[in-house]
C-alpha positions as CSV (number, residue, x, y, z in Angstrom):
1,L,121.1,8.8,-346.6
2,G,119.7,8.8,-343.1
3,T,122.9,10.0,-341.6
4,I,123.1,12.8,-344.1
5,K,119.5,13.8,-343.2
6,E,120.4,13.8,-339.5
7,G,123.4,16.0,-340.2
8,I,121.4,18.5,-342.2
9,R,118.7,18.6,-339.5
10,G,121.4,19.2,-336.9
11,A,123.0,22.0,-339.0
12,G,119.7,23.6,-340.0
13,G,117.8,23.4,-336.8
14,E,114.1,23.6,-336.7
15,S,113.9,26.0,-339.7
16,L,114.0,23.2,-342.3
17,S,110.9,21.4,-343.4
18,A,111.1,17.6,-343.8
19,E,110.7,18.0,-347.5
20,R,113.7,20.4,-347.7
21,V,115.8,18.1,-345.6
22,D,115.0,15.2,-347.8
23,F,115.8,17.1,-351.0
24,L,119.0,18.5,-349.7
25,A,120.1,15.1,-348.5
26,H,119.6,13.6,-352.0
27,M,121.4,16.6,-353.6
28,L,124.3,16.3,-351.2
29,L,124.6,12.5,-351.7
30,G,124.6,13.0,-355.5
31,M,127.2,15.8,-355.3
32,L,129.5,13.7,-353.1
33,V,129.3,10.7,-355.5
34,E,130.0,12.9,-358.5
35,A,132.9,14.6,-356.7
36,A,134.4,11.2,-355.8
37,M,134.1,10.2,-359.5
38,V,135.8,13.4,-360.7
39,I,138.6,12.9,-358.2
40,A,139.0,9.2,-359.0
41,R,139.2,9.9,-362.8
42,G,141.5,12.8,-362.3
43,D,144.9,13.1,-360.7
44,Q,143.6,12.2,-357.3
45,S,145.9,14.8,-355.8
46,E,145.5,16.2,-352.3
47,D,144.7,19.6,-353.9
48,A,141.7,18.1,-355.8
49,I,140.4,16.5,-352.7
50,E,140.7,19.7,-350.7
51,E,139.0,21.7,-353.5
52,A,136.1,19.3,-353.6
53,A,135.7,19.6,-349.8
54,A,135.7,23.4,-350.0
55,I,133.0,23.3,-352.7
56,V,130.9,21.0,-350.6
57,D,131.3,23.2,-347.6
58,D,130.4,26.3,-349.6
59,F,127.3,24.6,-351.0
60,L,126.1,23.5,-347.6
61,S,126.7,27.0,-346.1
62,R,124.8,28.6,-348.9
63,M,121.9,26.1,-348.8
64,L,121.5,26.1,-345.1
65,G,121.9,29.8,-344.9
66,A,119.0,30.3,-347.4
67,A,116.7,28.0,-345.5
């Protein structure tokens, strides 16, 4: 979780409060765990993995852009 927080701080700069960084880190970790579960229970294709990565990228761009 600490590494995720560091990444969010680095991407968000000084504009993010400590509370927002903590909340986003927990959300991101949960999202990554659930994405892995969906992929593991599905066809585990390269397309599914790429789609999950695109969704995570989109989520982060939107969340950090709204900070």
